N, C-alpha and C positions, 0 to 999 in steps of 0.2 A: 560564642555559646552564651547560656542564661546559668551566673554564678548560684541562684539561691534556689534553681531546681532542681532538685533528688532527682527525675531521669536523666538528669545529663552528667550524672557523675559517672569516672570510672568505676568500673566493676575488673573484678578475673574472673575469668570461669573458667580450668583447669590451667591450659596455659598462654591461655588467651589474653589480654587485657582489651579490652572492650570502651570505647568512648563516652559510650553510655548503658542506658541500664532498658534500652527497648530491642526487640527484636522480633522479625519476621517470623509470624505462626508457619508449617506447613499445613500447606491447602494443596488438594487432588488438584486436579485443574486436565485431566487429561491429554497431553499436549503433544507428546513426542510423537515418537513415531507408530508403525504398527507394527515393527520391531524392540521397542523401546526402548531407543536411541535418544538422547536429547537433539534438542534442538538450536538452530541458532537466534531463533525467532525467544527460545526458553532463555538465550543465553538477557539476550534484552532484556526479556523480561524482570528475571534475578535479578540483573544489574545496576536494573533503576530505583529498586527500594534502597538500595547500597545508597544510590546517590541521593535519596533523599533524605537520605540522615538514618537509618535505619541499622545498627553494628552489629547484629547479628542476624545471619537468613539463613534460614529452618528450609530444607525442599520440601515439598511432597513430599510422601510412600512412597521409598524406590523399592521397590521389589527386591530378597538376595538370591533366591532359585525358581525360573519357572513357575510351577508350580505354582508360586503363592505369590503368584500377578490377581490383584483386587479388581484390574479393570482393564477395558482396550482402551489401548495408547497407553496406557502409566508408563512414565522410564523405570528403567530397570539398573544394579548394578551388580547382575545377573555370570556379565557377559564381561571377556576383554573390550570386544569390540560398544558393548552400553558404556561400560565406564570411558573409554577415550572420548567417545562422544561426552563427557561431563568437561573435560578439560577446559572448550571455551568457556564454558557456565564458571567455573571458577573462578578463572580468569578474569574474566570480566566482573566477579564480584569484590574482585582483590584492585581492582585497578578501578576502585571509583570508592577504595578505601574501608568496604567490610568482610566480613569475616563469615564463610559457609559450611555449611554441616548439615550433609547426606544425611536424611531419615532414613531408615531400614526398615519397610512394612512387612511384612508375612502374612498375609491375606485370610490365608486358614480358613474358616467356616463359613465365614463372608464376600468371601469371592464371585465375583459373577463377570469376569474375563473367560472370554474363549479356549483360553490355553489354562483357566485356572483348577486345579483342582479341589474342591471342598474337604480339609479336613482340620477335626479338631481333637480334645484331647480326651471324647466321649462322642457315638452316636448324638445327641443331640439335635433338633430344629433351632434354627435363630429366631427369634421377634421379628416381625415386623416381612417386608418386602423389599427389595432390590431398592436400587435408587438410580431414579430417574432419571436424572441430570448426567449422572454416568455411564447411562444406555444400556441401565438393565431396565427389567421386567417381571412381576409375580412374585415366587417365595424362592426363600434361600432351600437349595440343595438340602439336603442329610450329609450331616460332616460325617467322611471314617474316619473313623478310631484311629492315632497316632500308634505303633508297637515303637518301644523304648526303643529299637534301631534306625527307627525311622527318626524321633527326638534327637539323635545322635548325627545325622542327618543333617539336619534344619543347623542343627548350632554352629555344625561347620555349616553350610552356605553362607548363615551371617559373618560371620570370622570370614571365610574367603569376600563374602561384599565387600567388607570393613577396609583387607589388608586392599579392595579393587580402590576402592574409595582413597586412602592412602596414595595408591599410583595418580589418581586423576585430578589432586590437587587441593580438596579438599578441607578441613580443618579438623575435621570431627566429625564422628555420627550418633544418630540419636535413633535411640534401637524403640522401636517402637510396639509400647505394651499396654494401647489403650484401644477407647472407641471399638471393641467388639474383632477385631482382628483374631490371629492366630496366639499370640503370647496374655492375652486380657484374656481370653475365652477361656488358660487355664485356670486366673483367677479367680474366676466366675462361677458362684457355689451352683447358677442351675446347668451351666455349660458343664460340670466336670464332676461325674459319676466313677471316676477311678477309682479304681481300690487295686491301687502298686504303689508306691514310693509317689507319685507325684496327683493325688487326689488325696479329696480328706481333708483333714484339715485345713483353714487359711496358711500354715506353715509347708505345708505338704506342697496347695494348689502355688504357691512361688515361690517352688524348686525352680519350675524349668524357665522362665524369664531371669530366674536370678540364674542356672549356670551359662545360659545364653549372651548374658552382662559380661560374666567373671570370666567364660571365652573369648569373649572383647575383646577386655582389657589387657587378656594377656597376653593376643596377637598380635598387639600396635603398636607402632610406638609411645615412650611416656609424654611424650609435646601430644601427643594426640587426642582432643578430648572426645569422653565418652559419657556418653551421657541415657539418660531413658526417659517416656511419656508414658502419664497416667489417666486415668482416668475413671470414674465411675459408669458415667455413661456412656451410652455407644452408639453409634450412628443408624444403627437398625432401636434402639431403645434408648428413648430422654430418661425415662424412668426410673433404672436400674440406680441402686446404691449400696453402698458398702456399709456396714456396719464399726463400731469404734476398734472391734477386734481387729477388722479387717483392715480397713485405715492405719490403726499402728502398722501391725505384721507386715505388710506390701511397702509402708512408705521406710520402713527399717531395714527390710529385709533388704530392699532393691537403691543404699545410698551409696551404695561400692562405686559409682564412678565420680565424671567430674559436677554431673547434675541432676537432678530429678525437674520434668516438666510437668509439672500438674495442669489439666485442665477441666472445666467444668463449663455449665452451658450460663453461669452466671459464678463467679467466683467470687463478688462481694458477697454472697449469700452465704449460712450456715451449711454444712455439706449436707448432715442430713438430719435426720426428726434428734436425735439425742448427743446433739450436741450446740450450742451457737459458734464453734467455731467453725471459718471456710475453712476451704478444702488447703488452699491456700497458709495458712495459720497452724494446721496441720501437719502440710510438709516442714514446715520452720517449726516442730514440736518434737518432729520422730526421725526427723532424714538427716545425717549430717555430713550433708554436703550443699552447691549451692543448691539456691529453691528456684526454679524460673514461671510464674505463672499464668495462666490464656483462660479467656473467657470474660465477656462481657464490656471489656475495658478500654473503649474508645473512649469514652470520656477522659481527660486528662487526670483532674479531681480523682477518681476510682484509679486510676494507674500508681500516682502518687501515695494512693493511700495502703493501699497491694504494698510497694515497696515500703513506707512505713514500717506497718506491720512482720516488716520480716525479708521477704522475697526481697533477688539480690534482683532480678529482668523480670519484666513483663512482656510476652508476644500482642503482635495485633492481626487479626485476621483478616471480618472484613471492615476493621475501619481499614488495612492498609490498602485494602481492593478499591476502597472509595479514597483514600488519598495514600498514594504510596512516598510520599512527605512527609508523612504525619507528625516526625521528628521535628522535620524543621518547620511544620506550619506551627507546629505548640511553640516550638522556639523563640519562634516571632511574633507568638499570637495573633495568626491568621486563624480565620472562621472555617473547621473544620466540613466538610462536605458524609452528607449520608449516603450510607448504603442502601444498594437498587437491586435487591436480591433478582427481581424477575430481567433488572434492567443486562444486568452483568454475568447471571447463571442461568437463564431459562434461556433454548428450552434445551441446553446440556452448558454443560459448566468449564469445556475446554477454552481456551484463550478469545477474547477476540479481537480482533484489529485494530480498534480506538486503547488499547493494555499493551503494547507491544511497541517501543520507541522505534522511529526509524531508525536506515542506518548509515549511521552517519557514513 
């Protein structure tokens, strides 16, 4: 291990002591069964990143309830059967020296799954169109507005999914509060027209994600890691940005867990027009917890800069797809491969045979 490279320093995230500051970002790959169960191929896929040196693995978005499924062949933690299917995955990652966290994602207004139902804070049409690489086409449906009783049911579904994740051997869960999905739609000003306690000011709009995070924290063991992922941009809207008040409010209100995971298309650039700070730097300023940063950090120099600016860990997405052993390559000074979007994610994002190690 390289003594002088801060990317390879130990770091604590909650109860976890990680051997470096490098993690695998969550990436939807729609490679589960039609019933939402994880497969043996997924176990080998995730394990290879741990074998390649990533100390923390965060899974693709995993739905906590059947209505919240975002994509066909997306894995779930909505049933005990789905949870049991994850046990070989968590075991394989642990056997290769990594820790693994399940990302809990309710797709809300951006569902394009056959079993999903579009819901949100308000009946506002999402921008953009469905994602062809995940089997969608055309405009998103207008979401149905959720009642307060339904919000209680959704909180309970996140709690139940987190409890199943404990039983499946995960080291923690990440609440997906980013990218336009359900929890993020509550904080997004143009998607939330509510006049009750969950709409209006930034403090009111962040109330529901904060309640979900708090409920999961209270229901899971103290040693079980609980974090939340936040973004300005959406999978259907790359242009959306917060303002300074929103950034401070959301980051400080949602720092009650073990970490905040912020992502921007390029996390090394200023977050929005009236600041010279990146989203990662704003998170360091406003969130009193560990900070994980993601977005355009495939160059090791950029990753080091983000750590030097105060983030505790960085995650790789497309760079990890091109280099499953990114940490090992960087540590040994090997050249990194370039990511080829067309070769890896077209026509669909489902895992291809070249990404799955042989079953020994």
